[in-house]
C-alpha positions as a printed Julia matrix, in Angstrom:
176×3 Matrix{Float64}:
 176.93  43.42  -205.48
 179.81  40.95  -205.35
 180.12  40.85  -209.14
 180.55  44.63  -209.45
 183.98  46.2   -209.41
 184.5   49.4   -207.44
 182.82  52.15  -209.43
 180.6   49.6   -211.16
 176.98  50.61  -211.62
 173.85  48.5   -211.55
 170.09  48.76  -211.56
 167.75  46.1   -210.26
 163.98  45.71  -210.25
 162.51  44.58  -206.93
 158.98  44.09  -205.63
 157.73  46.44  -202.92
 158.03  43.77  -200.21
 161.8   43.75  -200.55
 162.01  47.38  -199.48
 160.38  46.86  -196.1
 161.09  43.21  -195.27
 162.88  42.28  -192.07
 165.41  39.66  -191.03
 167.65  38.62  -193.91
 166.2   41.41  -196.07
 167.33  43.98  -193.5
 170.89  42.6   -193.47
 171.01  42.62  -197.29
 169.83  46.27  -197.38
 172.34  47.21  -194.68
 175.16  45.59  -196.71
 173.97  47.29  -199.9
 173.85  50.72  -198.25
 177.32  50.36  -196.71
 179.09  48.85  -199.76
 177.25  50.81  -202.45
 175.78  54.22  -203.04
 172.1   53.46  -203.52
 171.43  56.88  -204.99
 168.0   56.45  -206.63
 164.82  54.44  -206.24
 162.16  54.84  -208.91
 158.82  53.67  -207.52
 156.49  52.18  -210.13
 152.73  51.92  -209.7
 150.78  48.68  -209.89
 150.55  46.83  -213.17
 153.89  47.79  -214.75
 154.68  44.09  -215.22
 151.11  42.98  -215.99
 149.99  40.33  -216.79
 152.8   38.61  -214.87
 152.22  40.51  -211.64
 150.15  43.46  -210.52
 152.24  44.33  -207.46
 154.12  47.58  -207.18
 157.79  47.4   -208.14
 160.86  49.56  -207.71
 163.93  50.22  -209.8
 167.04  50.64  -207.61
 170.17  52.33  -209.01
 173.48  51.96  -207.19
 177.23  52.34  -207.59
 179.69  50.09  -205.75
 182.59  51.48  -203.76
 181.18  54.17  -201.5
 178.45  54.09  -198.87
 175.03  55.63  -199.33
 174.56  59.16  -197.95
 171.17  60.06  -199.42
 168.6   58.23  -201.5
 166.51  60.06  -204.06
 163.05  58.68  -204.69
 161.0   59.31  -207.8
 157.38  58.16  -207.88
 156.4   57.36  -211.45
 152.8   58.52  -211.98
 150.21  56.92  -214.2
 149.62  58.74  -217.49
 146.55  60.97  -217.73
 143.4   58.85  -217.77
 145.07  55.63  -216.55
 144.1   53.88  -213.33
 146.46  50.98  -213.88
 148.81  49.48  -216.45
 147.78  46.27  -218.15
 148.74  43.96  -220.98
 146.7   46.1   -223.38
 147.78  49.43  -221.82
 151.49  48.9   -221.03
 154.04  51.46  -219.86
 155.68  53.28  -222.78
 159.23  54.65  -222.95
 157.93  58.19  -223.62
 156.46  58.21  -220.11
 160.0   58.35  -218.72
 160.61  61.85  -220.1
 159.98  63.55  -216.72
 162.35  61.15  -214.93
 165.04  61.67  -217.57
 164.74  65.47  -217.26
 164.8   65.23  -213.44
 167.81  62.88  -213.37
 170.42  65.56  -214.17
 169.02  68.37  -212.01
 167.34  66.72  -209.06
 164.86  68.84  -207.18
 162.15  67.84  -204.77
 158.7   67.92  -206.35
 155.33  66.26  -206.0
 156.96  63.15  -207.53
 160.44  63.24  -205.98
 162.01  63.48  -202.54
 165.32  62.78  -200.79
 165.94  60.74  -197.63
 169.2   60.75  -195.64
 170.99  57.58  -194.58
 170.42  58.63  -190.95
 166.66  58.53  -191.53
 166.98  55.13  -193.25
 168.95  53.71  -190.32
 166.44  55.14  -187.84
 163.7   53.31  -189.76
 165.52  49.97  -189.38
 166.65  50.07  -193.03
 163.06  50.19  -194.22
 163.29  51.69  -197.72
 159.52  51.76  -198.26
 159.15  55.5   -197.73
 155.95  57.11  -198.9
 156.07  60.32  -200.89
 155.9   63.23  -198.43
 155.26  65.69  -201.3
 152.28  63.92  -202.85
 149.08  65.93  -202.88
 146.81  64.72  -200.13
 143.52  63.14  -201.04
 140.75  64.68  -199.03
 137.4   63.14  -198.41
 134.72  65.62  -197.52
 131.7   64.96  -195.38
 128.95  63.37  -197.52
 126.36  65.75  -196.05
 128.44  68.75  -197.17
 128.83  67.27  -200.65
 125.1   66.56  -200.91
 124.3   70.13  -199.84
 126.67  71.49  -202.52
 125.06  69.21  -205.09
 121.58  70.39  -204.09
 122.63  74.06  -204.38
 124.15  73.42  -207.81
 120.98  71.6   -208.9
 118.82  74.55  -207.78
 121.06  77.02  -209.62
 120.96  74.89  -212.78
 117.12  74.75  -212.61
 116.94  78.56  -212.21
 119.24  79.08  -215.2
 117.11  76.66  -217.28
 114.0   78.73  -216.45
 115.77  81.96  -217.44
 116.86  80.34  -220.68
 113.27  79.22  -221.42
 111.97  82.79  -220.91
 114.75  84.26  -223.06
 114.06  81.77  -225.87
 110.31  82.37  -225.63
 110.86  86.13  -225.84
 113.05  85.69  -228.93
 110.43  83.51  -230.6
 107.68  86.08  -229.87
 109.78  88.88  -231.43
 110.38  86.81  -234.55
 106.69  85.99  -234.85
 105.72  89.72  -234.8
C-alpha cells in the first residue's frame, strides 16, 4: 500500500486465513480499507496453486486514495466435472470468462455478492464472508431416499416385465 501513489491500482493473492485473522491482521485490513478502495475479492477454490498448496486463496483488487464503501465478491466455481484443481488439471485462463463479463456490469448472482463497509466493520474486519447466494446443499433423510430408491426399483422391474411381454409378442407374430 505504501508503494502505491494515489489512484494506483494493485491486486494481491492471499490465503484464506488472511481474510479472517485477528490481531495484526485486523489492523492491516482496517488500514487497507481506510486508505484504499478494496472493491473486489475473487475467491478461488482449493487447489488453484497445486502442487504448492491446496488451501483456498483470494485475489484482492484495490485502488489507493479513497476508502472502501462496498466490496464485491466473486466465487470462482470449479469447471464442470472438476472436484479440485491439481498439477495435472490446472486452472485455465478461459475459465475466467464469466468473471471478465461480470466485471463491467456487476450484478448479484449465485457466484457474486456485495458487502457494505458497515457490515465489514460490524464483523470486526473479517473479510471471510461466505456466499449468501450459493445454492444450498440439502441432505435428505436416508430412509426417504431408500424408499424412493425402492419405488424406482419396483417401477423398473415392472417396465422390464412389460418389455419382455412386448418382445415375446413380436417374436410370436414374426414366427407365424
